Structure formats: C-alpha cells, structure tokens
C-alpha positions in Angstrom: -9.6 39.7 23.0 -7.6 42.2 21.0 -4.1 43.6 21.5 -2.1 46.2 19.5 1.3 47.7 19.9 4.1 49.1 17.7 5.1 52.0 15.7 3.3 54.0 13.0 2.1 52.5 9.7 3.2 52.5 6.1 1.1 51.4 3.1 2.8 48.0 3.1 0.6 45.0 3.5 0.8 43.2 6.9 2.0 39.7 7.5 -1.0 37.6 8.6 -0.8 34.5 10.8 -3.6 32.1 11.7 -3.1 29.5 14.5 -5.5 26.7 15.4 -4.8 24.8 18.6 -6.8 22.5 20.9 -7.5 23.3 24.5 -4.4 22.9 26.8 -1.9 23.0 23.9 -0.6 26.5 24.7 -1.9 28.4 21.7 -2.2 31.5 23.8 1.3 31.2 25.0 2.5 30.7 21.4 0.7 33.8 20.3 2.3 35.8 23.2 5.7 34.7 22.1 5.0 35.8 18.6 3.7 39.2 19.7 6.7 39.7 22.0 9.2 38.7 19.2 7.5 41.1 16.8 7.6 43.9 19.3 11.3 43.3 19.9 11.9 43.5 16.1 10.2 46.9 15.9 7.0 45.7 14.2 3.5 46.9 14.8 1.5 43.9 15.8 -2.0 42.9 16.9 -3.4 39.6 18.1 -7.0 38.4 18.6 -8.3 35.0 19.8 -11.6 33.2 19.4 -12.4 30.5 21.9 -13.2 27.1 20.4 -16.1 24.8 21.1 -15.9 22.1 23.7 -15.5 18.4 23.1 -13.2 18.7 20.1 -15.8 20.2 17.7 -13.7 23.3 17.1 -10.3 24.6 18.0 -9.4 27.9 19.6 -8.0 30.2 16.9 -5.5 33.0 17.2 -5.1 35.6 14.5 -2.0 37.9 14.3 -1.2 40.8 12.0 2.2 42.4 12.0 3.8 45.1 9.9 7.1 47.0 9.5 6.3 50.7 9.8 8.1 53.8 8.7 5.8 56.8 9.4 4.0 58.4 12.2 0.7 56.9 11.2 -0.5 53.9 13.2 -1.8 50.9 11.1 -5.4 49.7 11.3 -5.4 45.9 11.7 -8.2 43.4 11.1 -9.6 41.5 14.0 -10.4 38.3 12.1 -8.8 36.6 9.1 -10.2 36.9 5.6 -10.6 34.0 3.2 -7.5 33.7 1.0 -5.6 36.5 2.9 -3.6 34.4 5.3 0.2 34.1 4.8 1.0 31.5 7.5 -1.5 28.9 8.8 -0.4 26.9 11.8 -2.3 23.9 13.2 -1.4 21.8 16.2 -3.2 18.7 14.7 -3.9 17.5 11.1 -7.7 17.9 11.1 -7.5 21.6 12.2 -5.3 22.4 9.2 -7.9 20.7 6.9 -10.6 22.7 8.6 -8.8 25.9 7.8 -8.6 24.8 4.2 -12.4 24.1 4.2 -12.9 27.6 5.7 -11.1 29.1 2.7 -8.3 30.5 4.8 -5.6 28.6 2.9 -4.7 29.9 -0.6 -2.4 28.2 -3.2 -1.2 31.6 -4.2 -0.3 32.8 -0.7 -0.5 30.5 2.3 2.2 28.4 3.9 0.7 25.7 6.1 2.6 24.2 9.1 0.8 21.3 10.7 1.5 18.4 13.0 0.3 15.3 11.2 -0.7 13.4 14.4 -4.4 13.0 15.1 -6.6 13.7 18.1 -9.9 12.3 17.1 -12.9 14.6 17.0 -16.1 13.7 18.8 -17.9 12.8 15.5 -15.1 10.3 14.9 -15.2 8.9 18.4 -19.0 8.5 18.6 -19.6 7.0 15.1 -21.2 3.6 15.2 -18.6 2.2 12.9 -15.1 3.3 12.1 -15.6 7.0 12.0 -12.0 8.1 11.6 -11.3 10.5 8.8 -8.7 9.4 6.2 -5.4 11.1 7.2 -4.0 10.5 3.7 -7.0 12.4 2.2 -6.5 15.2 4.7 -2.9 15.5 3.8 -3.7 15.5 0.1 -6.3 18.3 0.6 -3.9 20.5 2.5 -1.0 20.0 0.0 -3.3 20.7 -3.0 -4.6 24.0 -1.6 -1.5 25.5 0.1 1.3 27.4 -1.6 3.7 25.4 0.6 2.9 22.6 3.1 5.2 21.8 6.0 3.7 18.6 7.4 5.4 16.5 10.0 4.6 14.7 13.3 5.6 17.6 15.5 3.9 16.0 18.5 6.4 13.2 18.2 9.2 15.8 17.9 8.0 17.4 21.1 7.9 14.2 23.0 11.4 13.3 21.9 12.7 16.7 22.9 10.8 16.6 26.2 9.2 19.9 25.3 5.7 21.3 24.8 4.2 21.3 21.3 3.7 25.0 21.1 7.4 25.6 21.4 8.1 23.1 18.6 5.5 25.0 16.5 7.3 28.3 17.1 10.5 26.8 15.9 8.8 25.4 12.8 7.3 28.8 12.1 10.7 30.5 12.2 12.2 27.7 10.1 9.5 28.4 7.4 11.0 31.8 6.7 7.6 33.5 6.5 7.8 35.6 9.7 9.5 39.0 9.4 11.9 38.4 12.4 14.6 35.9 13.3 15.2 33.1 15.8 17.0 35.5 18.2 13.8 37.5 18.7 11.9 34.3 19.6 14.6 33.0 22.0 14.5 36.4 23.7 10.6 36.2 24.0 10.8 32.7 25.5 13.4 33.8 28.0 11.5 36.9 28.9 8.3 34.9 29.6 10.2 33.1 32.4 8.2 29.9 32.4 9.6 26.5 31.7 12.4 28.2 29.7 14.7 25.2 29.3 12.0 22.9 27.9 10.6 25.6 25.7 14.0 26.4 24.3 14.5 22.7 23.6 11.2 22.5 21.8 12.0 25.6 19.7 15.3 24.2 18.6 13.7 20.8 17.8 11.0 22.5 15.7 13.6 24.5 13.8 15.6 21.4 13.1 12.5 19.4 12.1 11.6 21.9 9.4 15.2 21.9 8.1 15.2 18.1 7.8 11.5 17.5 7.3 9.9 15.0 4.9 6.3 15.5 4.0 4.7 12.1 4.6 1.3 10.6 5.2 0.4 10.2 8.8 -1.4 7.3 10.4 -3.5 7.9 13.6 -1.6 6.5 16.5 -3.2 3.7 18.4 -2.6 2.7 22.0 1.0 1.4 22.5 0.9 -2.3 23.1 3.1 -4.3 25.4 5.7 -6.5 23.8 4.4 -9.9 22.8 5.1 -12.8 25.2 8.2 -14.7 24.1 8.7 -17.3 22.9 5.0 -18.3 22.5 4.1 -15.1 20.6 7.1 -15.5 18.3 5.9 -19.0 17.4 2.5 -17.6 16.5 4.0 -14.8 14.4 6.2 -17.4 12.5 3.0 -19.4 11.8 1.4 -16.3 10.4 4.4 -15.7 8.2 4.5 -19.2 6.8 0.9 -20.5 6.9 -1.2 -17.7 5.7 -1.5 -15.8 2.3 1.0 -13.0 2.0 -1.6 -10.3 1.6 -3.1 -11.2 5.0 0.0 -11.5 7.1 0.3 -7.9 8.2 -3.2 -7.8 9.6 -2.9 -11.2 11.2 0.4 -10.3 12.8 -1.1 -7.1 14.3 -4.0 -9.2 15.6 -1.7 -11.6 17.3 0.2 -8.8 19.0 -3.0 -7.1 20.0 -4.5 -10.2 21.6 -1.2 -11.2 23.4 -1.2 -7.7 25.0 -4.9 -7.9 25.7 -4.9 -11.3 27.3 -2.1 -13.8 26.6 -0.5 -16.0 23.9 -3.2 -18.7 24.4 -5.9 -16.2 23.5 -3.9 -15.3 20.4 -3.7 -19.0 19.6 -7.5 -19.2 19.7 -7.5 -16.2 17.2 -5.5 -18.1 14.6 -7.5 -21.3 15.2 -10.7 -19.5 14.5 -9.3 -18.1 11.2 -7.9 -21.5 10.0 -11.1 -22.6 8.2 -10.8 -19.5 6.0 -7.1 -19.9 5.2 -7.4 -21.4 1.8 -10.4 -19.3 0.6 -10.7 -15.7 -0.6 -7.8 -13.7 0.7 -9.8 -10.4 1.1 -12.4 -12.3 3.2 -9.7 -13.7 5.4 -8.0 -10.4 5.9 -11.1 -8.5 6.8 -12.4 -11.3 9.0 -9.0 -11.3 10.8 -9.2 -7.6 11.3 -12.7 -7.6 12.8 -12.1 -10.7 14.8 -9.1 -9.1 16.5 -11.2 -6.2 17.4 -14.1 -8.3 18.7 -11.8 -10.5 20.7 -10.3 -7.5 22.4 -13.7 -6.2 23.5 -13.9 -3.2 25.9 -14.5 -4.1 29.5 -13.7 -2.5 32.8 -10.4 -4.5 33.0 -9.2 -2.9 29.8 -10.3 0.5 31.0 -8.3 0.1 34.2 -5.2 -0.9 32.2 -5.6 2.0 29.8 -6.0 4.6 32.6 -2.9 3.3 34.4 -0.5 2.6 31.5 3.1 3.7 32.2 3.8 7.1 30.6 0.2 8.3 30.6 0.8 11.0 33.3 3.8 12.3 31.4 1.8 12.4 28.2 -1.1 14.3 29.7 1.3 16.7 31.4 3.0 17.4 28.1 -0.3 18.0 26.4 -1.2 20.5 29.1 2.1 22.2 28.9 2.8 21.7 32.6 6.3 22.4 33.9 8.2 19.4 35.3 7.7 20.7 38.9 4.1 21.7 38.4 1.6 19.2 39.9 -1.5 18.2 37.9 -4.6 16.2 38.9 -6.2 13.6 36.7 -9.8 12.7 37.5 -11.5 9.8 35.8 -15.3 9.8 35.8 -17.2 6.6 35.7 -21.0 5.8 35.6 -21.4 2.0 35.7 -24.8 0.4 35.6 -26.0 -3.0 36.7 -24.7 -4.6 33.5 -21.2 -3.2 33.9 -21.1 -4.4 37.5 -22.3 -7.8 36.5 -19.8 -8.1 33.6 -17.1 -9.2 36.0 -19.1 -11.8 37.9 -19.2 -15.5 37.1 -22.0 -16.3 34.6 -23.9 -18.3 37.2 -24.1 -15.3 39.5 -24.6 -12.6 36.9 -27.5 -14.1 35.0 -30.0 -14.1 38.0 -29.1 -10.6 38.9 -29.6 -9.4 35.3 -32.9 -11.3 35.1 -34.0 -9.5 38.2 -33.0 -6.2 36.7 -35.0 -7.1 33.6 -38.1 -7.7 35.7 -37.5 -4.5 37.8 -36.9 -2.1 35.0 -36.0 0.7 37.4 -33.0 -1.3 38.5 -31.7 -1.3 34.9 -31.7 2.5 34.9 -29.7 2.8 38.1 -26.1 4.1 37.6 -23.4 4.7 40.2 -21.4 7.8 39.4 -17.9 7.9 40.7 -14.8 10.0 40.4 -11.4 8.4 40.6 -8.2 10.5 40.8 -5.4 8.5 39.3 -2.9 11.0 40.6 -3.6 9.9 44.1 -2.3 6.6 45.5 -5.7 5.2 46.4 -7.2 6.2 43.0 -4.4 4.7 41.1 -4.4 1.5 43.0 -8.2 1.1 42.5 -7.7 1.1 38.7 -4.6 -1.0 38.9 -6.7 -3.5 40.8 -9.2 -3.6 37.9 -6.4 -4.0 35.4 -5.0 -6.8 37.5 -8.1 -8.9 36.9 -7.0 -9.8 33.4 -6.4 -13.4 34.5 -10.0 -13.5 35.8 -11.4 -12.2 32.5 -12.0 -15.8 31.1 -14.2 -16.6 34.1 -16.4 -13.4 33.7 -19.9 -13.2 32.4 -18.9 -10.6 29.7 -16.2 -13.0 28.4 -18.7 -15.8 28.1 -21.3 -13.6 26.3 -18.7 -12.2 23.9 -17.2 -15.6 23.0 -20.6 -17.1 22.2 -21.5 -14.1 20.0 -18.2 -14.3 18.2 -18.7 -18.0 17.4 -22.1 -17.4 16.1 -20.8 -14.6 13.8 -17.9 -16.7 12.5 -20.3 -19.6 11.9 -22.4 -17.4 9.6 -19.2 -16.1 7.8 -17.9 -19.7 7.2 -21.3 -20.9 6.0 -21.7 -18.0 3.7 -18.2 -18.4 2.3 -19.2 -21.7 0.9 -21.8 -19.9 -1.2 -20.3 -16.5 -2.0 -17.2 -14.8 -0.8 -18.9 -11.4 -1.4 -21.9 -12.3 0.8 -19.5 -13.6 3.5 -17.6 -10.4 3.3 -20.8 -8.3 3.9 -21.5 -10.5 7.0 -17.9 -9.9 8.2 -18.2 -6.1 7.8 -21.4 -6.1 9.9 -19.2 -6.6 12.9 -18.5 -2.9 12.7 -21.9 -2.5 14.4 -20.8 -4.1 17.6 -18.4 -2.1 19.7 -18.0 -0.4 23.1 -19.9 -1.3 26.2 -23.2 -0.5 28.0 -26.0 1.0 25.9 -23.7 1.5 22.9 -22.9 -2.2 22.8 -26.5 -3.1 23.4 -27.8 -1.0 20.5 -25.1 -2.3 18.1 -25.7 -5.9 19.0 -29.4 -5.5 18.6 -28.9 -4.0 15.1 -26.6 -6.7 14.1 -28.9 -9.5 15.3 -31.8 -7.9 13.4 -29.8 -8.0 10.2 -28.6 -11.6 10.8 -32.1 -12.9 11.6 -34.0 -10.9 8.9 -31.6 -11.3 6.0 -28.5 -13.5 6.6 -30.1 -16.5 8.1 -33.0 -16.7 5.5 -30.5 -16.3 2.7 -28.4 -19.2 4.0 -31.6 -21.2 4.3 -32.3 -20.6 0.6 -35.2 -18.3 1.0 -33.5 -15.2 -0.5 -31.1 -15.1 -3.5 -27.6 -14.6 -2.3 -26.8 -11.6 -4.5 -29.9 -9.8 -3.2 -29.0 -10.7 0.4 -25.5 -9.3 0.0 -26.8 -6.0 -1.2 -29.4 -5.9 1.5 -26.9 -6.6 4.2 -24.7 -3.7 2.9 -27.7 -1.3 2.8 -28.9 -2.4 6.3 -25.5 -2.0 7.8 -25.2 1.5 6.3 -28.6 2.4 7.7 -27.6 1.1 11.2 -24.4 3.1 11.2 -26.1 6.3 10.2 -28.6 6.1 13.0 -27.6 4.6 16.3 -31.3 4.5 17.5 -32.1 2.0 14.9 -35.0 3.9 13.1 -33.2 4.0 9.8 -32.4 0.3 10.0 -36.1 -0.5 10.9 -37.2 1.4 7.7 -34.5 -0.4 5.6 -35.6 -3.8 6.8 -39.3 -3.0 6.3 -38.5 -2.0 2.8 -36.6 -5.2 2.2 -39.5 -7.2 3.5 -41.8 -5.5 1.1 -39.5 -6.1 -1.9 -38.5 -9.7 -0.9 -41.3 -11.1 1.3 -40.3 -13.8 3.7 -42.3 -16.5 5.4 -43.8 -15.2 8.6 -41.6 -17.3 10.8 -38.5 -16.0 9.1 -39.6 -12.4 9.3 -40.2 -12.7 13.0 
C-alpha cells in the first residue's frame, strides 16, 4: 500500500523511518498516527507497508518518508527503504532490530534504533532440537555496534505496567528520541483524532516518552513462564539446603531448579531433584551445574497436564488481549488446537492399562497414526473448564504412564553420568549435555529419545565398559549430539555413528 499527502517539495532530504512489528502489535495503527502527526505539522509524508511472513519468520514492515516543504513542487518519495538510508529504525522486538541490521538498513553514521528488548521466539528457535534460542546479549551488541544511537529497553514491560498497547509506547519512545520533525502535541492530537482506546493509548505514549528519558541500555534475557511461588515452608528449607550444601557456582541454577519443580509438581518432587544431584555434590562444579540444569528440565517434562495449566494460567487472557491491542470492552476469542494421538491419550493412564493399549497400537500400525483433532475455546466456560480439569490432574501425574517412563529414563541417564564422572568429568559432561536431545512430546519426543539411546548404546556404554578410549568417546558423543541436533530425522546421526564405527570398530554385540 502507498499513501502520500502534504505540501510541495524543497530540495531538502526527507526524514526516513522504518518500523518492524509482528502481527497483532498494531504496526499499521502506529504508522497511521505518525502520518497524521506529520500532516498536522505541515509535512509532506508517504507511508508504505510490506506484509510479513507467517509463523514468525518475518515481520510486517512499514516505511515512512516525511519532509518539510517550501515550494509548489511536490516531492517524490521512495516506496521502500534503501540500505544505509534510514534515520529511525523502530522494532517491536529485539530480533527484528537485529534483522534490520543484517539487512543493511542500520547505519552507524545515520540511524537511531529504538527496540524493545523482550523476545518472542522465532519458529527456528522454537523448533530446534536443542536450545535454539539466539543469544540476546549478542543481538544487543550487534545493534549497538552498528547504530549511530541505540535506545534499547523492555518496552513490552513498560506497556504492561501502563496497561497500554506496545505501539503507543513505541510512539512515545520515537518522540522522545528527538529524531522526528514534530512534537508530542502532534502525536497526542493524532491519537485523540483516531478515537479508539484513546485513554490507554495516551497512557502508553506518556510511558514510552518517560522510558526514553530515564532509560538504561541493558542486556535482555528472554522471559520464561512465570512460576507460582514456592510452597512454604518446605521449599524454603530446600532453598536453604542449596545455599549451604552445594558449591557457590552451582547455587543459582539449583535454586531455579527447586522453584521450577515445586511449581511443576510439589516440594517432595523438588526434594527428589536434590537427592538425585547429591552424588555429584563433591565433584566437578561445572558438571554438577549442567546436570542440575538438564535434570530440572527433564523432570518438568511436557505433558497434557502442563499444557492445561499453561493455557489457563491467570493473566493469560489479559496478556493476549494486550498483544492484540484489543480495547478493554472489546471481546476476543482464544481457540486452542490439539491433535492428540494414541500415545498422548495413554500418557495419563496407569502403566498397567497403558502398556497393553500401546502394544496393540504397535501391532496395528494404523492405530498409531490415528489422531483426534479438537478445538477448545478457552474464552468459553466449557472450554476453560476442560483445560482446567487437565491442569487439576497434577496430583495424578505420579500415577501416570508418562511419569513412570520419564522417571526410568532419567535414572538411566543419571546412572551413566555418575559412572562416567568417576572416569572423566569431561566425558560425563558430554553425556549430560546429550539430554538436550530429549524434549517435547509425541513424535518430537520419540525422535529425540531414539537419537539419545543410539548415542548411549553405540558410544557411551561401550566406553564405560572399556572398549573405547574415554577421550575418543567424549569427542564422539559431542559430534554425534551435534549431528542429531542438526537433523531431527536422524540421517546425519546415522552417518556420524557409521563413521565412528569405521574409525573405532566395536564388537558386533556392542555395535548392535
């Protein structure tokens, strides 16, 4: 789309603004405010927009050029930004600002960057077999190194505190930067003239203006799910044990693990977590820390109970409404889509009942390919209660088939780590890190588990039995893990293991 208005041109150079926003964040509304404010200030202005790609592989971008004019000639504006020719780059999320840098639109001689430092993970980050998150500190460093001026702050948090949409906060930050050729009064008039959610938008504008005035550029850390407060006093006792009974360099990770598992299940489950780590307490501190991190993740495995709790967590409706820019009196509908298979359905059953059903599914292969698609609207009473019922099964979790399977797998993994630690902390650490392969549920969990078991049986177990030198095995585990993470279908891992077998032949029984 293209839009142009204003008075005739002069040979002055226009002010150029590039905005990158995700779907539902009101980038179009923000652009409309800027155009209206420019028009009120007597500027010639043009805006264009380019729709983004679905599933967070690209943002919708808006490009604006504006110019003070003093003759009868109308200016000719560009429809798209040119590399190195942007005065103000605005991003609603940290990665989008970094993408603008990668695209060459940010110049150290010219460009002021305004970006919210919170993260909304891209699909490539979410679907990675391991921890696919980009390093936020590296993104910040890249932006600061390539911009003339970087105004970086968690503006999403600012918006939440103000009870306002993010786009209004961004508008206030833009005016606070001093780059735009008009003042706050023009923006306030534009917001008022639009006539939609005026009060909340004005609050957001003022909050953004204040945030820029008192900002501190700081590294951001991706926010995680907010967890419930630990059970007291049982959890406090566990945290005191961490503070006094474990090496100082490991305490922060262990404390987070305790809090996570108390929220996930209860204090007794967190007690089990510390008991499992106790044999490593007096060994290598790095091994203990990394094992504690992976153990906390493995013990808080994803199941339908956790999904039900996450979809009905207090404040989720308000958060989504804020992300959509919905007015307080504007109704929204939230639909959750599920496609459980036979394994997901059996995961909640007692082991004695689940095993024969899954054995039947293994014999009748078509049954393993049957999925039940369903749509649950959590904004309706019945839909919300269905998911709350799932979340309420937390006490049942210990009796479920999935729990029994996960706990057995965790114990096997920890046994390998402990045995390896007696030979080499480095080898044990590689086994610990291999837990990154196991995550999620359904087919993702099956593939990751199969890849891990292949590494354990082909490399780890033979090394512990003395058939492979420990140093060679440590390198092989690291290479195999990298191959498995790069290819979820397992073809790269298969080639890696085959190459390892050729370079370090094993007895036939071990290779099988």
